[in-house]
C-alpha positions in Angstrom: 83.6 49.5 -5.2 82.7 47.7 -1.9 79.0 49.8 -1.7 78.5 48.9 -5.5 78.7 45.1 -4.8 76.5 45.1 -1.9 73.6 47.2 -3.9 74.1 44.3 -6.6 74.1 41.7 -4.4 71.0 43.0 -2.6 69.0 43.4 -6.1 69.9 40.1 -7.1 68.3 38.6 -3.7 65.3 40.9 -4.7 65.0 39.6 -8.0 65.4 36.1 -7.1 62.6 36.6 -4.4 60.6 37.6 -7.2 60.9 34.7 -9.2 60.6 32.2 -6.8 57.4 33.7 -5.1 55.9 33.9 -8.8 56.7 30.0 -9.5 54.8 29.1 -6.5 52.2 31.3 -6.8 51.4 30.0 -10.7 52.1 26.5 -9.6 49.8 26.8 -6.5 46.9 28.3 -9.3 47.3 24.8 -11.2 47.2 21.9 -8.7 43.6 21.1 -8.0 43.7 18.7 -4.8 40.6 16.9 -4.5 39.2 16.4 -0.8 39.7 12.8 0.7 36.9 10.5 0.2 35.4 9.7 3.8 31.9 7.8 4.4 28.8 9.9 4.9 28.1 7.9 8.3 27.9 4.3 9.8 25.2 1.7 10.9 24.0 1.2 13.3 24.6 4.8 14.4 25.7 4.5 17.5 27.7 1.4 16.4 28.8 -0.5 19.4 30.8 -3.5 17.5 30.5 -7.4 17.3 27.4 -8.2 19.8 23.7 -9.0 19.8 22.5 -5.6 20.4 20.3 -3.5 18.5 23.0 -1.1 17.8 25.3 -4.0 16.9 26.3 -6.8 14.3 27.8 -10.0 14.3 29.8 -10.7 11.2 27.6 -9.2 8.5 27.8 -10.2 5.1 25.4 -8.4 2.7 23.6 -5.3 2.5 21.2 -3.8 0.3 19.8 0.0 0.0 16.1 0.6 -0.8 14.8 3.3 -2.8 13.7 5.1 -0.2 16.9 5.2 1.5 16.6 2.1 4.1 18.4 -0.5 4.0 18.0 -4.5 4.8 21.6 -6.1 6.3 22.0 -10.0 6.7 23.7 -10.4 10.3 24.9 -13.7 10.0 25.8 -14.6 13.4 23.0 -13.3 15.2 20.7 -14.9 12.4 18.5 -12.1 11.6 17.7 -9.4 9.2 18.2 -5.6 10.2 15.9 -3.2 8.4 17.1 0.1 8.9 15.1 3.7 8.0 17.0 5.8 6.1 17.8 8.0 9.6 20.0 5.1 10.9 17.0 4.0 13.6 16.1 0.3 13.5 12.7 -0.3 11.9 12.6 -4.3 12.6 14.7 -7.3 13.4 13.4 -10.0 11.3 14.3 -13.8 12.9 13.3 -17.5 12.4 10.2 -16.6 14.5 9.1 -13.8 12.2 9.5 -16.4 9.3 7.4 -19.1 11.2 10.1 -21.2 11.4 11.5 -23.7 14.0 15.3 -23.9 13.2 17.1 -21.0 15.1 20.0 -21.1 12.5 18.7 -19.6 9.5 21.8 -17.9 8.4 20.5 -15.0 6.2 23.3 -14.6 3.9 23.0 -12.8 0.7 20.6 -10.2 0.1 19.0 -8.6 -3.0 16.0 -6.2 -4.8 13.7 -6.3 -7.8 12.5 -3.5 -9.5 9.3 -3.5 -7.8 11.2 -3.4 -4.5 10.6 -6.9 -3.8 13.2 -8.2 -1.4 15.4 -11.6 -1.5 17.4 -13.4 1.3 19.4 -16.4 1.0 18.4 -18.3 4.0 21.6 -20.5 4.1 20.7 -22.2 7.7 17.4 -23.6 5.9 18.1 -24.1 2.3 15.4 -21.5 1.3 15.0 -18.1 -0.1 12.8 -16.0 1.6 10.6 -13.2 -0.2 9.6 -10.0 1.1 7.2 -7.2 0.1 8.5 -3.7 -0.2 7.7 -2.7 3.2 9.7 -6.1 4.3 6.3 -8.1 5.4 7.2 -11.5 4.6 5.7 -13.1 1.7 6.9 -16.6 0.5 10.1 -18.9 0.7 11.8 -20.2 -2.9 13.1 -23.4 -3.2 13.2 -26.0 -0.8 15.8 -27.8 1.2 18.1 -31.2 0.2 21.0 -33.2 0.1 22.0 -35.2 -2.6 25.0 -35.7 -4.4 26.3 -33.5 -7.1 25.8 -35.9 -9.9 22.1 -35.8 -9.0 21.6 -32.1 -8.5 20.4 -31.4 -11.7 18.1 -34.2 -12.1 15.0 -32.9 -12.8 13.6 -34.8 -9.7 15.5 -32.2 -7.6 14.5 -29.1 -9.6 14.5 -26.3 -7.2 16.5 -27.9 -4.2 18.8 -25.9 -2.3 21.5 -26.6 0.3 23.4 -24.3 1.4 22.5 -20.9 -0.7 24.6 -18.1 -0.1 25.1 -15.9 -3.5 21.7 -13.7 -4.4 21.0 -11.9 -7.5 17.2 -10.6 -8.7 16.7 -9.3 -11.6 15.0 -6.1 -12.6 11.5 -8.2 -13.5 11.9 -10.4 -10.2 13.8 -13.7 -11.3 15.9 -14.7 -9.1 19.6 -16.0 -9.6 21.1 -18.3 -6.8 24.5 -20.2 -5.6 24.6 -23.1 -3.8 27.5 -23.8 -1.8 28.0 -26.9 -0.6 31.6 -27.8 -0.7 31.6 -31.3 0.6 29.0 -32.2 -2.0 30.9 -30.2 -5.4 34.4 -30.1 -4.4 35.7 -33.2 -6.7 39.5 -34.0 -6.6 40.7 -31.3 -5.2 38.6 -29.0 -7.7 36.1 -26.3 -5.6 32.7 -26.0 -7.2 29.2 -25.4 -6.5 25.3 -25.1 -7.9 23.7 -22.6 -9.5 19.9 -22.3 -9.9 17.7 -19.2 -11.7 14.2 -19.2 -10.6 11.8 -17.5 -13.0 8.9 -15.3 -11.7 5.5 -16.5 -12.6 2.7 -14.2 -12.3 -0.7 -15.4 -12.2 -4.5 -14.5 -11.5 -3.3 -16.5 -8.1 -0.3 -14.2 -7.2 3.6 -14.5 -8.0 5.3 -17.8 -7.8 9.1 -19.4 -8.8 9.5 -22.1 -10.7 13.0 -23.7 -11.7 14.7 -22.6 -15.1 15.3 -25.4 -16.8 16.0 -24.2 -20.1 18.8 -21.7 -18.3 20.3 -24.9 -16.3 21.0 -26.4 -20.0 22.9 -23.6 -21.5 24.9 -22.0 -18.4 28.2 -22.2 -18.1 28.7 -20.7 -14.9 29.6 -23.8 -13.2 32.2 -24.5 -15.9 34.2 -21.4 -15.4 33.9 -20.4 -11.8 35.1 -22.2 -8.9 34.3 -20.8 -5.8 31.7 -17.8 -5.9 29.2 -15.8 -4.2 29.3 -12.0 -5.2 27.0 -11.6 -8.1 25.5 -8.2 -10.3 23.4 -7.5 -13.3 23.7 -5.0 -16.3 20.0 -5.2 -17.5 20.7 -3.0 -20.3 23.5 -4.9 -21.3 21.8 -8.2 -20.1 25.1 -9.1 -18.6 25.4 -11.5 -15.4 28.6 -10.8 -13.6 29.9 -13.2 -11.3 33.1 -12.8 -8.5 35.6 -15.5 -8.0 37.1 -16.4 -4.9 39.2 -19.3 -5.3 40.5 -19.6 -8.6 42.0 -22.8 -10.0 45.8 -22.6 -11.3 44.6 -24.9 -14.3 41.9 -22.3 -15.2 43.2 -19.6 -17.9 46.5 -20.6 -16.9 46.2 -18.8 -13.6 49.3 -19.7 -11.9 49.3 -16.6 -9.9 45.9 -17.3 -8.8 44.7 -14.2 -9.7 41.1 -13.0 -8.8 38.4 -12.3 -11.4 35.0 -11.5 -12.4 33.5 -14.0 -15.2 30.9 -11.9 -17.7 27.9 -14.2 -18.6 25.0 -13.9 -21.1 21.9 -13.2 -18.8 19.3 -15.2 -20.6 21.7 -18.5 -21.3 24.5 -18.1 -19.0 26.9 -19.0 -21.1 30.4 -17.3 -20.9 31.2 -14.4 -23.3 35.1 -15.0 -23.2 35.7 -12.1 -21.0 37.1 -11.7 -17.6 37.2 -8.1 -15.7 40.1 -7.5 -13.2 42.9 -9.6 -14.9 45.2 -8.8 -17.8 45.5 -12.2 -20.4 47.6 -12.9 -23.4 46.7 -15.7 -25.3 44.0 -16.7 -23.4 46.5 -16.8 -20.3 45.9 -14.3 -17.2 49.1 -13.0 -16.7 48.8 -10.3 -13.7 45.3 -9.0 -12.2 44.2 -6.3 -9.6 43.7 -8.7 -6.8 45.1 -12.0 -5.7 42.4 -12.7 -2.7 38.8 -12.9 -2.9 36.2 -10.4 -4.7 33.3 -10.6 -2.5 30.2 -8.2 -3.2 29.8 -6.9 -6.7 27.1 -4.2 -7.6 26.6 -2.1 -11.2 25.3 1.4 -11.7 25.3 2.5 -14.9 28.7 2.2 -16.7 30.3 0.9 -13.5 31.1 -2.4 -12.0 32.1 -2.4 -8.0 34.1 -5.3 -6.8 35.3 -5.7 -3.4 38.5 -7.1 -2.3 38.0 -8.2 1.1 41.8 -9.2 2.2 42.5 -6.0 0.5 39.9 -4.2 2.7 39.4 -2.4 -0.8 36.4 -1.5 -3.0 37.4 -1.3 -7.1 35.5 0.4 -9.4 36.0 -0.7 -13.2 34.1 0.6 -16.3 32.0 -2.1 -17.6 32.7 -1.6 -21.0 36.8 -1.3 -20.9 37.3 -3.3 -18.1 39.6 -0.4 -16.5 39.8 0.0 -13.2 38.8 3.8 -12.9 38.7 4.3 -8.7 39.3 2.2 -5.8 39.0 3.3 -2.4 39.7 1.7 1.8 42.8 0.1 3.0 43.0 -3.1 5.1 42.0 -2.3 8.6 45.2 -2.3 11.0 43.5 -3.4 13.4 42.6 -6.8 12.4 43.6 -10.3 11.5 41.2 -13.4 10.3 40.7 -16.7 11.8 43.6 -18.5 11.1 46.3 -16.1 11.8 47.3 -13.9 15.0 48.3 -10.4 15.0 49.4 -9.3 18.7 49.5 -5.3 19.6 50.0 -4.4 23.1 49.1 -8.1 24.5 45.7 -8.6 22.3 45.0 -10.4 19.4 43.1 -8.9 17.2 41.5 -12.3 15.1 38.8 -13.1 14.5 38.0 -15.3 17.6 39.2 -12.4 20.0 36.4 -9.8 18.4 33.6 -13.0 19.1 35.4 -13.3 22.4 34.9 -9.7 23.0 38.5 -8.7 24.0 39.9 -7.1 20.5 37.4 -3.8 20.4 38.5 -3.4 16.9 35.5 -1.1 16.1 36.8 1.7 18.6 40.5 1.2 16.7 40.0 1.5 13.2 38.9 4.0 11.8 36.1 4.6 9.6 36.1 7.8 8.5 39.9 6.8 6.6 38.0 4.3 5.0 40.1 1.5 7.3 37.8 -2.0 6.3 38.2 -5.3 8.1 37.2 -7.7 5.7 35.0 -6.1 3.8 31.9 -8.3 2.0 28.4 -6.9 0.5 27.6 -4.2 -1.4 24.9 -2.2 -2.9 24.8 1.1 -5.4 21.7 2.7 -6.0 20.0 6.2 -7.1 17.3 7.1 -4.5 13.9 8.4 -5.1 15.3 11.8 -4.1 17.8 11.8 -6.5 20.8 11.3 -4.6 23.0 8.2 -5.1 24.5 6.0 -2.5 26.9 3.5 -1.9 26.9 0.9 1.1 29.5 -1.6 2.0 29.7 -4.1 4.5 32.9 -3.3 7.0 32.6 -7.2 8.1 34.5 -7.1 11.6 34.3 -3.8 12.1 30.7 -4.7 12.8 29.2 -2.0 11.0 28.1 -0.6 7.3 29.8 2.5 5.7 27.4 4.5 4.1 28.9 7.0 0.6 28.0 9.9 -1.2 28.4 7.6 -4.7 29.1 10.8 -6.5 32.0 11.7 -4.4 33.2 7.9 -5.0 33.2 8.4 -8.8 35.0 11.4 -8.6 37.8 10.2 -6.4 
């Protein structure tokens, strides 16, 4: 009797092992594990953190990938525009001397390119836009620097005047849209605002020049909807202009939580299309959203709108037609805090002042392969002449640009 019990117990164990093994095998076969998203690489390739060297950047603000794979980077604190080859080596460094300007602090901020490959860079320090050929040879300045009261900004005698241009977006046809940010001038009764200019490209026998679009100025509703913005993007096929909100007002759309959003405007007229991306609304009131900190750079590729959530160290991707967030990547870098904060670890303060001083080597501690981003800013997406699709994002206080395979990002 005892032997029978023993054999039955062994048989039961064997059956259970077969069932468990079978279930485990079946379970493994039905699970598909996606590989972790990681950048293809960084620029500068031999990045050496914050500084003035050719292998360094100092608070880069924006990036533009050109069709041949080369990249343009606005290197703000170094007052230069860095032009990198597709293989990562530095082709040219453009500064005030290159542009024939006496003022050294040109403060390049935004960068964009049009359908013909011409490149446009906003120069906040000298109140103008620099236009370059596809080979990055200087072509002309657009707009002129001046200072007027906000009430006088849109008067006819000030057409084309710029104070501190930051955000810039070029249309496929070569028209350019400029966000002119001067906090002291445009802020009224505690409410932020900015100036907005559209310059039309005019071709003639004498060449290409730009005129201020007064018709657009009369119809645009951008400066009534947005409060503090820099990032812009265009969907040519939809005739849409997207603008990111950095500092919303609680009174705007009943936005008590101050959720950040992306305003959608008609590209031809600048009229608001009663649509916000990145937030949920009920009866015209914002009730929640994806981001409650600054949205910086924007970029469009096909059906997708990419938005950089700066303080969260994240890039969000939305379907343009539905507004649904379809994917995202990136996390806030553990070794970083902004200039108004302190984050002391092992006796070192990893704030922006320490990064500038060189005592906090955050670029060596934050892992770019794990998408650890320190205040990301500008973004660019493109299909190259080779057919490859790329995304680049500014990892601002890690002092580098991260380059991604766009197809991998969209399948993430």
